[in-house]
C-alpha positions in Angstrom: -2.5 67.8 -9.7 0.8 66.1 -8.9 2.0 65.9 -5.3 5.3 64.6 -4.2 5.3 62.8 -0.9 7.7 63.9 1.9 10.0 60.8 1.5 10.5 61.4 -2.3 11.0 65.2 -1.5 13.5 64.4 1.1 15.4 62.0 -1.2 15.5 64.6 -4.0 16.8 67.2 -1.5 19.5 64.8 -0.2 20.7 64.2 -3.7 20.7 67.8 -4.7 22.8 68.5 -1.5 25.3 65.8 -2.4 25.8 67.2 -5.9 26.2 70.8 -4.6 28.9 69.6 -2.2 30.5 67.3 -4.8 30.8 70.3 -7.3 32.1 72.4 -4.4 34.8 69.8 -3.6 35.7 69.7 -7.4 36.2 73.4 -7.5 38.3 73.4 -4.2 40.4 70.5 -5.6 41.0 72.6 -8.8 42.0 75.6 -6.8 44.4 73.4 -4.8 45.9 72.1 -8.0 46.3 75.7 -9.3 48.1 76.6 -6.1 50.5 73.6 -6.3 51.3 74.5 -9.9 52.2 78.0 -9.0 54.5 76.8 -6.3 56.5 75.0 -8.9 55.2 71.5 -8.4 54.0 70.9 -12.0 54.4 67.2 -11.9 52.4 66.7 -8.6 49.8 69.1 -9.9 49.5 67.1 -13.1 49.1 63.8 -11.2 46.5 65.5 -8.9 44.6 66.7 -12.0 44.7 63.2 -13.5 43.4 61.8 -10.2 40.5 64.3 -10.1 39.6 63.5 -13.7 39.6 59.7 -13.2 37.7 60.0 -10.0 35.0 62.1 -11.8 34.8 59.6 -14.8 34.5 56.7 -12.3 32.5 58.1 -9.5 29.9 60.2 -11.3 28.3 57.4 -13.4 28.1 55.1 -10.5 26.6 57.9 -8.2 24.0 58.7 -10.8 23.0 55.1 -11.2 22.8 54.7 -7.3 20.7 57.9 -7.0 18.3 56.9 -9.7 17.8 53.5 -8.0 17.4 55.2 -4.6 14.7 57.6 -6.0 13.0 54.6 -7.7 13.0 52.7 -4.5 11.6 55.5 -2.5 9.0 56.3 -5.1 7.8 52.7 -5.4 7.8 52.0 -1.7 5.5 55.0 -1.0 3.3 54.7 -4.1 -0.4 55.1 -3.1 -2.1 55.3 -6.5 -2.6 52.5 -9.0 -0.2 52.1 -11.9 -1.0 51.6 -15.5 1.1 49.9 -18.1 -0.1 50.5 -21.6 0.9 50.3 -25.1 2.6 53.6 -26.2 2.6 53.1 -29.9 0.8 50.9 -32.3 3.8 48.9 -33.2 5.3 48.5 -29.7 5.9 44.7 -29.0 3.5 43.1 -26.6 6.5 41.2 -25.0 7.9 44.6 -23.9 4.6 45.8 -22.5 4.1 42.5 -20.6 7.6 42.5 -19.3 7.1 46.1 -17.9 3.9 44.9 -16.2 5.6 41.9 -14.5 8.7 44.0 -13.7 6.6 46.7 -12.0 4.6 44.3 -9.8 7.9 42.6 -8.8 9.6 45.9 -7.9 6.6 46.9 -5.8 6.9 43.5 -3.9 10.8 43.9 -3.7 10.6 47.4 -2.0 7.9 46.3 0.4 5.0 48.5 -0.8 2.1 47.6 1.4 -0.5 50.2 0.2 -2.5 47.7 -1.9 -1.4 49.4 -5.2 -2.8 47.7 -8.2 -0.8 47.5 -11.5 -3.1 47.4 -14.6 -2.0 46.0 -17.9 -4.1 47.6 -20.7 -2.7 46.5 -24.2 -3.7 47.6 -27.6 -6.1 45.2 -29.3 -6.2 42.9 -26.3 -9.6 41.6 -25.1 -8.7 41.7 -21.4 -7.3 44.1 -18.7 -4.9 42.3 -16.4 -4.6 43.5 -12.9 -2.1 42.4 -10.2 -1.7 43.6 -6.7 0.1 42.4 -3.6 -2.3 41.4 -0.7 -1.5 42.1 3.0 0.1 38.6 3.2 2.7 39.5 0.5 1.1 37.3 -2.2 0.5 38.6 -5.7 -3.2 38.5 -6.6 -4.4 38.6 -10.2 -7.8 39.7 -11.7 -8.7 39.6 -15.4 -11.4 41.9 -16.6 -12.9 41.6 -20.1 -13.0 44.8 -22.2 -16.0 45.8 -24.2 -16.7 44.1 -27.5 -15.0 45.6 -30.6 -11.7 46.4 -28.8 -9.7 44.1 -31.1 -10.3 46.0 -34.2 -10.3 49.6 -32.8 -7.8 52.2 -34.1 -5.1 53.4 -31.8 -6.7 56.7 -31.2 -9.8 54.9 -29.9 -7.5 52.8 -27.7 -6.0 55.9 -26.2 -9.5 57.2 -25.4 -10.3 53.9 -23.7 -7.1 54.0 -21.8 -8.0 57.5 -20.5 -11.5 56.6 -19.5 -10.1 53.4 -17.6 -7.6 55.5 -15.8 -10.2 58.1 -14.9 -12.7 55.5 -13.5 -10.0 53.5 -11.8 -8.4 56.6 -10.2 -11.7 57.8 -8.8 -12.3 54.4 -7.4 -8.9 54.3 -5.7 -9.5 57.7 -4.1 -12.7 56.4 -2.6 -10.8 53.3 -1.2 -8.1 55.5 0.2 -10.7 57.7 1.9 -12.1 54.6 3.5 -8.7 53.6 4.7 -7.4 55.3 7.9 -3.8 55.2 6.6 -4.7 57.1 3.5 -7.6 59.1 4.7 -5.9 62.2 5.9 -3.3 62.3 3.0 -6.1 62.0 0.3 -8.2 64.6 2.0 -5.4 67.0 2.2 -3.5 66.5 -1.0 -6.2 65.5 -3.4 -9.4 67.0 -2.1 -7.6 70.0 -0.4 -9.5 69.4 2.8 -7.9 69.3 6.2 -10.1 67.5 8.7 -10.6 69.6 11.9 -9.8 73.0 10.5 
C-alpha cells in the first residue's frame, strides 16, 4: 500500500496546475501570432513565433529540473519510513551503491528531515549492513550489523530474498517505532493500519 502525504500531493498539484497554465499560455500566444499574421504583419508574427520557440526551448528544461528538485526536496523532507540502498544487478559497481547511500543520508540532512529515518546499505556479497540516520541534534549516527554466515558466496537470487526479508522486518520495526511516537502515531494508524483513533 502506497500513500502520498499531503505535502507531496500539494506539490504535485501545484506542478500540474503550472503546466496546464503554461500550455494554455502557449496556445493563447499561438492564436495571437495567427491574428497578427492575418492582419498583414508577417515579420512581427515570425519574430513572435521565434521568441515563443526560444522561450519554450530555454524555459521548459529549466522548469522540469526545478520541479524535479522541488518534488525530491518535499519527498525527502517528509519521509517517515526507512530507506534501503541495495545492489540492483550482480555486476553493479560497489562504488555507485556506496555513493548513493552517502548521497541519500546527506540529502536527508540537507532538507532537514527530523523523523529519524534510517538509510540502510545492503550490498551484494557484503558481510555487513551499514545503517546511518540523523539524530535529534543533527549528527549522523552509524551502525554496522553483521549479516549471517554464507552471504559472501550466495547467488544474486538468494541475495534478493535476503533483501526482501530485511526490508520486511525493518519496516515492521519502523511501524512499531512510529506508533510509539506521538508525531507519527495518528498518521501510521490511519494510513497503514487503517484505524482512526476515536471513531
